[in-house]
N, C-alpha and C positions, 0 to 999 in steps of 0.2 A: 799440328801443322795445317793451316787453312789456306784456301785459295779463294779470292773474292773478285767479282767483276768479270766482264767479258775479256779484259786484257790480262787476266790471270795474275793478280797481284799476290805475291807470296808473303805469308806472315808466319814468322817463327818467334813466338813470344817467350816460350820456356824450353830450355834445353836441360836434359839430364845426362851428365857424364858419369858413367860407371867405371871406376878405376881400381886397379890393384897396385898402382905406382910403379909398374914395370916400364921398360923402355917402349914397348908397344903402346902402353897407356899414355906415355908422355907425348907421343905423336898424336894420339887421339885427343889429348888435352889441347894441343895446339889447334886442331880443327874445331874443337868446341869454342875456343876463344875467338877464332876467326868468325864462326857463325854468330856469336854474341855481338861482336863489334859490327858485323855487316847488318844485322837485323835488330840491333838494340835489345837483344834477348837477355833475360835473367837466366843464370846457370845454377843448377844444383850439382854439387860434387858428391858422389856417393861411393862409399866403400863398404862392402859386405864382409863381415867376419864370418867365415864358414865354420859353424859349430861342429861340423862333422870331422874337422881336422884340428879342432881346439881341445884343450883339456883343462880341467881344474888343477890347481897347484899340486894336489896330492897325486895326480895322475900325469905329471909332466913328462914322465918317461914314455908315455904312449903318444902324446901329441904336443903341440906347441902350447905353452901356458896362455890361457885366455887373457890374463891381465897384461901380459906383454903384447899380445896382439891388439888389445884396446889402446895401449899407450902408443904403439907404432902407428896405428891407424889415425888416431887423433892428431899426432904431430905431423904426419904426412898430409892430412887433409888441411891442416892450418897453413903449412907451407904452400901448398898448391893454391889455396884460396887467396893467399897474399899475392901470388903471381897474377891471378885473374884480376884482383882488385887494382893492382898497379897498372894494369892495361885499361882501366876504366870500366870493367865489367861488374855488374851487380851479381854477387855470388853468395851462396849459402852452402853449408856442408851437412851431410847426413851420414852418420856411422850406424850401420845396421848389423844385426846379428841374426843368423838364420841357418838352418840346415838345408834350405832350398834357395840359394842366392838368386836364381833366375826369377822365381816367384816374387822375391822381395823387391827386385829391380822393377818388375812390371807393376807391382802394387804401388810402389812409390811414384812411378811415372803416371799412373792413373789418378792417384790421389792429388797430384800436383797439376794434373791436366797438361802434361808435357807434350810439346809439339814434335820433339825429336829426342831419341835416345842415341848416344854415341858410345861405342865400345872400341877398345883396342884389343887386338888378338895376336898371339904368337903361334897360331895354328900352322900346321904343316899338312900337306896333302895326305888324306887318309887318317889324320889324327885331329879330331875336333876337340881342341883344348884351348878355350878362350879364357879371358880374365874371369875371375871369381869362380874358378873351377871350370868344368865342362858345362857352361850354362848358356852358351849362345843359342843352341837349338830351342831352349825354353823361352828365351827372350824374344827371338824372332817369331816363334810360333804363337805366343800369347800377347805380344805388345799391340796395343790399339793404335799406336803412332808409328811412323817410319823409324827404322833403325839404321844408323850409319856405322858401318864396321870398318875399322882401319886395320888392314892386314899387315903381316910381317914384312912385305915387300914395298910398302907405301912410304913415300918420302914426306917430309914436312910440307905443309901448304906453302906455296910460293908467296914470299913477302907477307906471310900471315894473312892471306886474302882468301875468302870463301867465294870463289867464282871459278867457272869452268868453261874453257874455250871449246871443249869437246865432251859430249855426254852420250853414253850408250844406254838405250832403254831396250832391254830384251824381254820379249813377251811370248806367251803361248797362245795369245789371242782368246783367252777365256772371257766370259761375259763381263767381268769387271776390269778388263784391260783399259778401257777408256778412262776410268777413275785413276788408275795407277799412272797411265801415260800423262795425265794432266799435271801431276807433280813433276815428272821429268821435264815436260815442256816448260813448266813455270820456272824451273831452275835454269834451263837453257835461256829462256827469255830474260830472266833477271841478270844473267851474265852476258847477254847479247852473244851467245855462243852457238855452236852447232849441235844438233841432236840427231843421232842415228837410231832409228826405230828398226829393231831386228827381230826376225822370226827364223828359227833354225829347225830343220826337220831331218829325220833319217832319210837316206837316199831312197827314192821310190823303187818298188819292185816291178817285176814285169807286168803285174796286173794293176798297177797304179795308174791314175789318170795321166794324161800328157803332162810332162814336167813343166813345159813352158806355160801352159794354161794354168797349172796349179800355182806357179810362181806369180803370175799376173794377178791371180785371185788374192793371194796373201799380200802382195804389194798394195793392192787397192784397199784391203782391210787396214793395213798400217797407215796409209795416208789419211784415212778417216779419223784416226786418233789425234790428229793435229788440228786444233781449232783454226779456222780461216784467218782470224785476226793475228794469230801468232806468226804468220809468215812475214809480217812487217817487222818483227822483233828478233827472230832467230832463223837460222838456216836449218832445214830438215832434209834428211835423206832416208829412204827406206831400203833395207837390205833383207833379202830372202835367200838363204843358202841351205844346202844340204850338209849334214854331218852331225857329229855328237855335239850337243848344245854347249856344254861347258867349255870344251876346247875351241869351238867356233867363237864363243863370246870373248874368250881370252885372246884369240888370234886377231879378232876384229878390233879389240881394244888397243892392241899394239899397233895395228895398221893405221888407225885413225888418231893415234896418240890420245886416247881417251883419258880424261881427268876425273871421271866419275862413271860408275856403272850402276844402273838402277834395275832391280829385279823384283818380281812379285814373289811373295812367300805364301805357300799354302798353310792354312790353319787347320788344327785338329790333331788328334792323337796319332795319326798315321804319318806325320811329318818326320818323325825321328829317323826312320830308315831312309827315307828319301833325302833327308838332310845329310846324314852321314855318308851316304854313298852316291849322292846325286849332284845336281847342277850347282845348288847354292854353296855347298861345302867346298867343292873344288874351286869355284870362282873366288870365294872368300880367302882360301888358302894361298892362291897363286896370283891374284890380281895385283898389279903395280899401282893401282889407284884405289881410293875408297869405294866401298860397295854399299849402296843404300837398298834395303829390302823393305817392301811395303806389303803389309798383311791384307787379308781378304776383306776386312771391314771397310777399307778405303782409307782416305787421307784426312 
């Protein structure tokens, strides 16, 4: 996914949809189709046969026969590709086999220079179980491009349109916040929508600096994330509040009727614990709109 020019022109040439053909993946497929039609993107439909749960015919009693898994995958990919083609989308399919589905998805995305990965999830709070097994943490941790996750509470895109009247960008104001904010602003600008730049903190203790001064400091930092030219194309608002980050993000999303939440995602081996018990996992499981995560390398 690339951004060009001072007016932040958003380009999404290639989309990778990873699917297990579940109901959650069906909703994700509709978002992928909407993206493709909005940006004239080419779409790759990918299904990973998880060899850790497959078996050879002689061991069918242990797992599902791999021949049957291949047949079902091939037929489902063909039907889904026909749906995309009938909508005028350029589409191709990839059936993969791996004991590490997340790594296969990331490798395919990198090999095709994908601008966006889209996943459907049936995760519940405290249980990170996304499509292709429990692979979301691996995809988000290692993907070089943004990942759009469609959670269990997300409805179909309105009129099949990939545009957002209201977007939340939640940030910890790390050094790479400006790069990640640029994508959220570009999406808001493309939709002529509103963007809410948010920073949430634990309530200050007795020895903390004055809360009002601290709030003003962070509001000023958020305002700097929005390019001056963007004010002509989208409305922005800065929100600094105290409280647990995941719950505040979800509450704010409901309050402003957000249609997209954009989050940064830490990269590296330590993400797993943070992902399972932290902000990203809880937001993914409970959000009523899609969640886009952006890794540390940028956009």
